[in-house]
Structure formats: structure tokens, C-alpha cells
SETOR-648218 format. One record per residue (C-alpha): residue in three letters; x, y, z. Coordinates in steps of 0.05 Angstrom, whole numbers, padded with zeros to 5 digits, always signed. Layout:
! residues N
AlaXYZ ...
This chain:
! residues 482
Met+02195+02361+02249 Gly+02158+02396+02303 Ser+02177+02460+02337 Gly+02113+02460+02377 Thr+02108+02535+02367 Gly+02035+02544+02347 Ala+02016+02617+02333 Pro+02076+02662+02318 Leu+02115+02702+02368 Ser+02113+02776+02352 Gly+02175+02807+02323 Gly+02186+02853+02383 Pro+02192+02800+02437 Leu+02235+02756+02393 His+02284+02812+02379 Ala+02287+02827+02454 Glu+02304+02755+02468 Leu+02357+02756+02414 Glu+02390+02814+02451 Arg+02395+02768+02512 Leu+02433+02718+02469 Tyr+02482+02772+02450 Gly+02494+02784+02524 Ile+02524+02715+02533 Ala+02601+02714+02535 Leu+02624+02662+02484 Ala+02692+02634+02467 Glu+02716+02649+02397 Ala+02695+02583+02368 Gly+02659+02562+02305 Leu+02593+02528+02295 Pro+02578+02463+02332 Gly+02598+02421+02272 Ala+02572+02351+02258 Leu+02532+02327+02318 His+02508+02263+02284 Gln+02543+02197+02294 Gly+02542+02138+02246 Asp+02493+02081+02254 Pro+02518+02035+02309 Pro+02531+01962+02293 Arg+02467+01922+02294 Asp+02473+01861+02339 Thr+02441+01801+02306 Ser+02476+01749+02348 Ser+02420+01741+02399 Pro+02345+01737+02387 Val+02304+01800+02388 Pro+02244+01798+02434 Ala+02175+01797+02403 Gly+02142+01864+02390 Pro+02094+01905+02433 Ala+02042+01872+02476 Gly+01979+01853+02440 Ser+02015+01828+02378 Gly+02003+01755+02391 Ala+01950+01748+02337 Gly+01969+01737+02265 Pro+01985+01797+02221 Ser+01919+01797+02184 Ala+01879+01794+02248 Gln+01920+01850+02279 Val+01910+01894+02218 Glu+01835+01882+02217 Arg+01828+01901+02290 Ala+01868+01965+02278 Leu+01824+01983+02218 Glu+01761+01970+02259 Arg+01785+02015+02315 Ile+01803+02070+02267 Ala+01736+02066+02232 Ala+01700+02069+02299 Thr+01732+02132+02328 Asp+01774+02170+02278 Gly+01714+02208+02251 Glu+01718+02249+02314 Leu+01793+02246+02329 Arg+01819+02254+02257 Ala+01888+02226+02275 Trp+01898+02197+02205 Ala+01914+02235+02142 Leu+01908+02171+02101 Val+01889+02099+02118 Asp+01917+02048+02068 Ala+01870+01990+02085 Glu+01882+01953+02020 Gly+01958+01960+02024 Ala+01960+01940+02098 Arg+01918+01878+02085 Ala+01963+01857+02027 Glu+02026+01869+02067 Ala+01999+01830+02127 Ala+01983+01771+02081 Arg+02053+01772+02051 Asn+02091+01779+02117 Ala+02056+01723+02155 Gly+02088+01742+02221 Arg+02159+01752+02195 Gly+02207+01791+02241 Pro+02205+01811+02314 Leu+02147+01860+02304 Gln+02106+01802+02276 Gly+02056+01839+02234 Leu+02047+01896+02283 Pro+02003+01952+02253 Val+02042+02019+02253 Gly+02025+02091+02236 Val+02075+02136+02201 Lys+02074+02212+02209 Asp+02055+02245+02143 Leu+02123+02278+02139 Ile+02158+02212+02127 Asp+02159+02176+02060 Val+02122+02111+02050 Ala+02130+02082+01980 Gly+02068+02092+01938 Leu+02032+02136+01989 Pro+02031+02212+01983 Thr+02073+02252+02032 Ala+02030+02314+02043 Ala+02062+02341+02107 Gly+01995+02372+02128 Ser+01999+02419+02068 Arg+01941+02432+02021 His+01993+02449+01968 Leu+02029+02382+01974 Ala+01963+02346+01978 Gly+01939+02379+01914 Pro+01977+02417+01860 Ala+02046+02393+01882 Arg+02024+02322+01901 Arg+02085+02282+01920 Val+02084+02206+01918 Pro+02152+02176+01934 Ala+02176+02113+01900 Ala+02217+02090+01960 Asp+02208+02083+02034 Ala+02244+02128+02082 Gly+02300+02091+02117 Cys+02261+02087+02183 Val+02201+02058+02147 Ala+02245+02007+02111 Arg+02272+01986+02178 Leu+02200+01977+02205 Arg+02183+01932+02147 Glu+02247+01893+02157 Ala+02226+01880+02228 Gly+02158+01854+02204 Ala+02113+01914+02218 Val+02054+01931+02174 Ile+02043+02004+02153 Val+01970+02021+02164 Gly+01973+02092+02138 Lys+01997+02163+02149 Thr+01982+02201+02213 Thr+01969+02276+02214 Thr+02022+02329+02226 His+02020+02404+02236 Glu+02032+02435+02168 Tyr+02106+02423+02150 Ala+02115+02404+02224 Phe+02117+02479+02239 Gly+02071+02482+02299 Gly+02045+02450+02362 Thr+01971+02438+02353 Thr+01963+02390+02293 Pro+01895+02413+02267 Pro+01845+02383+02257 Thr+01867+02326+02303 Arg+01837+02324+02373 Asn+01863+02294+02438 Pro+01832+02226+02453 Arg+01833+02241+02528 Asp+01788+02302+02516 Thr+01767+02320+02446 Ala+01759+02393+02465 Arg+01835+02395+02473 Ile+01895+02395+02426 Pro+01938+02332+02419 Gly+02002+02374+02416 Gly+02048+02374+02357 Ser+02074+02368+02309 Ser+02069+02292+02315 Gly+01999+02299+02343 Gly+01968+02248+02296 Ser+02016+02194+02317 Ala+02005+02206+02391 Ala+01930+02210+02383 Ala+01928+02145+02342 Val+01967+02109+02396 Ala+01928+02140+02454 Ala+01862+02121+02420 Gly+01885+02048+02414 His+01885+02049+02338 Val+01958+02024+02338 Arg+02009+02010+02392 Leu+02067+02041+02355 Ala+02075+02101+02308 Leu+02133+02141+02279 Gly+02139+02214+02295 Ser+02193+02267+02286 Asp+02223+02314+02335 Thr+02257+02381+02323 Ala+02245+02414+02391 Gly+02198+02366+02426 Ser+02149+02341+02374 Val+02150+02268+02396 Arg+02151+02286+02470 Ile+02100+02343+02472 Pro+02041+02303+02443 Ser+02062+02241+02482 Ser+02056+02281+02547 Tyr+01990+02312+02526 Cys+01959+02246+02502 Gly+01987+02199+02555 Thr+02034+02158+02511 Ala+02107+02141+02515 Gly+02157+02173+02467 Phe+02230+02162+02451 Val+02280+02201+02408 Pro+02344+02161+02396 Ser+02415+02187+02393 Pro+02428+02218+02325 Gly+02445+02165+02274 Arg+02411+02107+02309 Leu+02347+02112+02267 Pro+02354+02134+02194 Gly+02331+02205+02177 Asp+02329+02200+02101 Gly+02263+02207+02066 Val+02235+02255+02118 Leu+02215+02326+02098 Pro+02254+02374+02142 Leu+02234+02429+02188 Ala+02303+02447+02213 Trp+02356+02400+02186 Ser+02407+02409+02243 Leu+02355+02392+02297 Asp+02309+02341+02264 Arg+02305+02269+02287 Val+02257+02211+02277 Gly+02227+02181+02340 Leu+02178+02129+02366 Ile+02111+02139+02400 Ala+02082+02077+02435 Ala+02030+02057+02485 Thr+02078+02040+02541 Ala+02152+02044+02560 Asp+02157+01969+02550 Asp+02131+01978+02479 Ile+02185+02030+02468 Ala+02238+01982+02493 Leu+02214+01924+02451 Ser+02206+01966+02388 Ala+02274+02000+02397 Ala+02307+01931+02402 Ala+02269+01905+02342 Leu+02291+01965+02300 Gly+02364+01958+02320 Ile+02366+02023+02360 Ile+02388+01987+02423 Ala+02418+01919+02433 Pro+02366+01863+02439 Ala+02380+01853+02513 Gly+02360+01925+02525 Gly+02288+01909+02507 Ala+02283+01843+02542 Ala+02291+01853+02616 Arg+02273+01904+02669 Pro+02326+01919+02722 Ala+02305+01912+02795 Gly+02313+01986+02809 Phe+02357+02048+02802 Ala+02413+02022+02847 Gly+02479+02052+02826 Leu+02448+02106+02782 Arg+02455+02181+02793 Ile+02397+02222+02767 Gly+02409+02296+02755 Val+02354+02349+02760 Pro+02374+02415+02727 Ala+02371+02473+02776 Gly+02306+02512+02770 Thr+02269+02454+02737 Leu+02207+02462+02780 Asp+02207+02537+02783 Glu+02141+02570+02765 Pro+02103+02574+02720 Ile+02083+02501+02723 Asp+02017+02466+02737 Pro+02017+02448+02811 Ala+01996+02376+02798 Ile+02056+02366+02752 Gly+02107+02396+02800 Ala+02081+02354+02857 Ala+02081+02290+02815 Val+02153+02301+02793 Glu+02174+02311+02865 Arg+02141+02245+02883 Ala+02173+02211+02822 Leu+02242+02233+02846 Ala+02226+02206+02915 Thr+02207+02140+02882 Val+02274+02138+02845 Arg+02308+02146+02912 Asp+02265+02090+02941 Leu+02288+02045+02884 Gly+02361+02057+02901 Gly+02378+02117+02857 Glu+02414+02180+02879 Val+02381+02246+02858 Val+02425+02308+02854 Glu+02417+02378+02827 Val+02460+02396+02766 Ala+02474+02462+02733 Ile+02461+02482+02661 Pro+02475+02556+02671 His+02450+02580+02603 Gly+02391+02533+02597 Trp+02345+02593+02596 Ala+02373+02610+02527 Gly+02350+02545+02495 Val+02281+02568+02474 Thr+02306+02630+02438 Ala+02367+02596+02407 Gly+02324+02537+02384 Met+02270+02582+02354 Thr+02322+02624+02318 Ile+02353+02562+02286 Ile+02286+02534+02267 Leu+02264+02599+02235 Gly+02327+02606+02194 Glu+02330+02534+02170 Cys+02256+02529+02155 Leu+02259+02594+02115 Asp+02316+02566+02075 Tyr+02278+02501+02060 His+02216+02539+02037 Arg+02254+02593+01998 Glu+02227+02574+01929 Arg+02155+02569+01955 Arg+02163+02639+01983 Gly+02168+02669+01914 Pro+02114+02712+01880 Gly+02046+02684+01896 Gly+02076+02637+01948 Asp+02034+02662+02006 Glu+01975+02621+01982 Leu+02016+02557+01989 Phe+02016+02561+02065 Gly+01965+02563+02121 Ala+01959+02628+02160 Asp+02001+02606+02220 Val+02059+02577+02180 Arg+02058+02638+02134 Ala+02063+02683+02195 Met+02122+02643+02222 Leu+02158+02649+02156 Asp+02144+02724+02155 Leu+02176+02727+02224 Ala+02235+02687+02199 Glu+02247+02740+02145 Glu+02259+02790+02201 Val+02313+02750+02236 Pro+02383+02774+02214 Ala+02434+02723+02190 Gly+02479+02741+02248 Ala+02426+02719+02297 Tyr+02426+02649+02266 Val+02502+02645+02275 Arg+02496+02670+02346 Ala+02443+02619+02361 Gln+02487+02563+02335 Arg+02544+02587+02378 Val+02499+02589+02439 Arg+02477+02519+02419 Ser+02550+02496+02423 Leu+02555+02526+02493 Leu+02491+02492+02515 Arg+02516+02425+02489 Asp+02580+02434+02529 Glu+02540+02451+02591 Ala+02493+02391+02582 Leu+02551+02343+02571 Ala+02586+02371+02632 Ala+02523+02359+02674 Leu+02517+02289+02646 Ser+02590+02273+02661 Gly+02571+02268+02735 Val+02504+02233+02728 Asp+02474+02177+02687 Leu+02410+02213+02667 Leu+02373+02279+02672 Ala+02301+02278+02696 Met+02249+02333+02688 Pro+02176+02344+02669 Thr+02161+02335+02596 Met+02113+02393+02596 Pro+02096+02446+02649 Cys+02022+02438+02634 Val+01968+02390+02610 Ala+01938+02394+02541 Pro+01902+02461+02533 Arg+01833+02469+02501 Val+01832+02485+02427 Asp+01799+02552+02439 Ala+01849+02571+02493 Val+01908+02570+02446 Ala+01877+02607+02388 Asp+01920+02668+02403 Gly+01984+02628+02412 Met+01984+02631+02488 Val+01981+02570+02534 Pro+01952+02568+02605 Val+02008+02545+02652 Gly+02004+02546+02728 Gly+01951+02600+02733 Thr+01984+02646+02682 Glu+01994+02647+02607 Val+02059+02638+02567 Thr+02073+02634+02493 Met+02065+02566+02461 Ala+02139+02566+02444 Ala+02157+02578+02517 Ala+02111+02524+02542 His+02127+02471+02490 Leu+02202+02482+02484 Arg+02219+02496+02558 Tyr+02239+02425+02577 Asn+02246+02395+02508 Val+02292+02437+02464 Leu+02357+02424+02501 Ala+02359+02351+02479 Asn+02354+02373+02406 Leu+02404+02429+02412 Ala+02454+02383+02447 Ala+02438+02322+02403 Leu+02420+02278+02463 Pro+02374+02217+02467 Cys+02310+02231+02505 Gly+02245+02198+02524 Thr+02180+02211+02560 Gln+02131+02165+02595 Pro+02063+02176+02627 Leu+02071+02200+02699 Gly+02000+02211+02722 Thr+01939+02255+02712 Asp+01915+02321+02740 Pro+01850+02329+02780 Asp+01812+02332+02713 Gly+01841+02266+02690 Leu+01888+02298+02639 Pro+01955+02263+02630 Phe+02026+02290+02635 Gly+02095+02259+02628 Leu+02163+02250+02659 Gln+02223+02262+02614 Trp+02291+02228+02615 Val+02353+02254+02578 Ala+02419+02216+02570 Ala+02489+02227+02543 Pro+02501+02211+02469 Gly+02497+02136+02457 Arg+02467+02120+02525 Asp+02400+02100+02494 Glu+02400+02034+02531 Thr+02408+02068+02599 Leu+02351+02116+02583 Ile+02303+02061+02561 Ser+02323+02019+02621 Ala+02303+02076+02666 Met+02236+02083+02631 Thr+02219+02009+02638 Thr+02245+02008+02710 Phe+02201+02067+02730 Ala+02140+02046+02690 Pro+02106+02004+02745 Gln+02113+02064+02792 Ala+02090+02116+02741 Asp+02021+02134+02767 Val+02043+02175+02827 Arg+01981+02218+02837 
């Protein structure tokens, strides 16, 4: 569902990083076990607020406007894998404003099943010889329809969600740049104003990375709060479905409408951060990081203090191991999922970058996967210990702005005057929430001197989704802190 890795790491550096994992002293414990919780009760006793801003028109008018915007700009952006204009018009006519989302046009990442539409997952093979047309909606899509949303079509994804660039999609803020991935199509569609809400998926940052790059808001709920059935996997033990929306308020209203948070959580904005303790993991702003992002985060933390919050440093001692542990788990679980496709003649079923990642996965020993899962358990314990003393963690979403397409052709990303691997850049702040099964969200924070956006990320303890979204909506009016 989006590792954000881009071009492959070479086997040598990966094996060197695995040796670092073996240097961590671990208790004799098993694997993390089930991190997912059941769906929380859905409160239907109080009215759910209406959907995102701009949904005041009737369903048919909203859909027509969305289709017009797509037609006007998607030839250049290519955020949509498939636009179902006929189906959207028919659904809008049937729904007639039913539900809290009131006919809101929505995009769905082309990794997620929509009944009657092909799920191609960015794969030429699934779009052609192995064409897959599901008969039923994924659970998250069914919940959207129940809330009154209208599915406009399928947004692009990096092939099988195994990458961070989402070709051929371009960033609406600068079409010479990538939108991020693997939910790049969803973020680009929202940033371009095609729709105000889209579904993405997130394995190690794939909702948050493109949201930061494109200037949108993103939210990944606690495991179990949004159904994950009917979604093609990247790495089953890390994958989650998430929301990408135009603003933090849109995230709040949509999350309430979908039963992710209680209705009151999407209705009102608190006056400030009074009574909240915000933790910043030690070393968060260490280099490499784009100077504009580091400075903006410092100002954001000062703003939190001005709004009554307390900001403290917290320790996650083995946070440095998250990128390697996460990549090792992703490689092992993705290789298992694609095992049959990797048979004789299977190489032609994958694009070059995904094929290279699967080749790398073949080199990772089974013991390394077990070690990575044990390190994951340690990281979860450390994250929960940090969160036991604070209400939220705050950090940049990305250490850099969206790079140019040509700058990442070799799998490296410009960050703070140097270059790092795409995995290191994309997973640095994002993978911990997946490894520890924590709710997380990102919102626009500002822009760099070239006008390129970046985001501020919040992470909460399991089940504290309302607290996280409340922080996003509270901070939203202060967000442009250039």
C-alpha cells in the first residue's frame, strides 16, 4: 500500500543495515502478534455533520463540476487511472443527497475494489491479460457509499503500491515534480481540485508522503477503524486504508461521516492546545532536512505553546532502526504475495523498478524478516512508552519537498543539500506509525521559497484518533507559518 521506496536499494547497503538490526539487544519474545483492534462501536445517536466544504450543491451538480475539472487538467496531471463518468452520474441521480457526505464526489486508489470497475493496481498485467473486475465493493468503499458519497473513478497508484513516485502522475504544484507515492494519484486529484476527498492506502507513509508533497491533508486511522478488506496488499502486517482531503476540517468531517471518530469529533474546533502535552522525538530535526522545513516545524511548535500546549522532548531510542525493519518486512511480505507471479516467465509481469525490488527481496534471509518483526515489537513498546507521557507526537511529515522527476531517476532524493535514498527520505518520519500500529495524520504546514508545500505530522496512541484530528483542526488556522 505504499512503501515510498522508488528505485531499489542495492543489496550491499541493505545487508549492512540488517547487521545493525542484529546488534540490537532484544528480549526473548515472539513476534508482535495481532496489532489490529476490532471496529469500534459506531455512534448513531447524534447527527453527523455535513461533509466537506463545497458540498452544498446537489449530487448531480457536484459530480458534473468534478468531471469538468478532471477533463480540464488531468491530461497533464494524469491522476486518474479510470474515470467512471456514467456510473458517477447514475449514482448521483439515485442518491439525491442521502447521507452526511451528501453526494460528495470521491476518488478511490486503484488498489481498492470498486464493484464493476477493474482493480489494476498500476500493473499492465492486471490491466490486460489478468484483468480483475470485482463484483463487490471493498469495505471502505461500501462505507463511503453508505455515507452518501459518489465514486467518480480510480486514482493512480505506483505499481502494486511498491514505490514512491506514482508514474505517470505529476504534482499539481509543479508538474516537473513527482506527487509522491504510492497514493500519488489520490493526493494529486485532491490537490488539483478534482475532488475534495480520496481514499489512499498506507504501508510506510503512502497517504502522508504524497499529502506532504502535494499540499493536502492525510489521515490514517487506528487499525480496525476503517475496513481493509477488498484492498490488494503490499505488506499485510503494515497496510492500512486512509483518507486524503483538501483540508484538516475535511478530514474531520469525513472521518465522522465514515464512523472513524464520534460525530462530535468532526463538528467543533477546540479553542487551543491547553492541557495537551506534545512530544517531539529526540533528533527529529537533525540533518539532513531542508532548512525551510526545519525552521517551519520550530515555528509550529512555538505556535502550539502559544495556544496553551506543552512541548517536550521524548525518547524512542531505536527509532533509527525503523527504516530498515520496515523495508525488510515489506520485502518479505510483498515477495510472498507475488510468489506465483514470480514463476517462469514472471519477470515480464512487472515493471523494472518493482522487478528489481522483488529481486532484492529474494536476497533477504528468512531470519532477517523474523529479526525485523522482533525489532518492530521493540519499537512499538518504545513508541507507546513515549506516548504514555504525552498526548501526541509531532514531527515533519517529510524532510524535503517534492523532488523533480529527473532528480529521482536513480533512486536518490535531494534533502538538505545532500542526497539520500528514497527509502530513507520517505520512511524516515513515517514508518514508525505503521510499525507500531498508531493513528497518524499530516496537514499542510507551509511552502519553501519556491512555493513547494510540506507537511506537519501528528501521531497518537492507539484509539486516540479523535485527539489527533482535534489537533489537526485546532492547528489548521495557524498552519502557514512561513
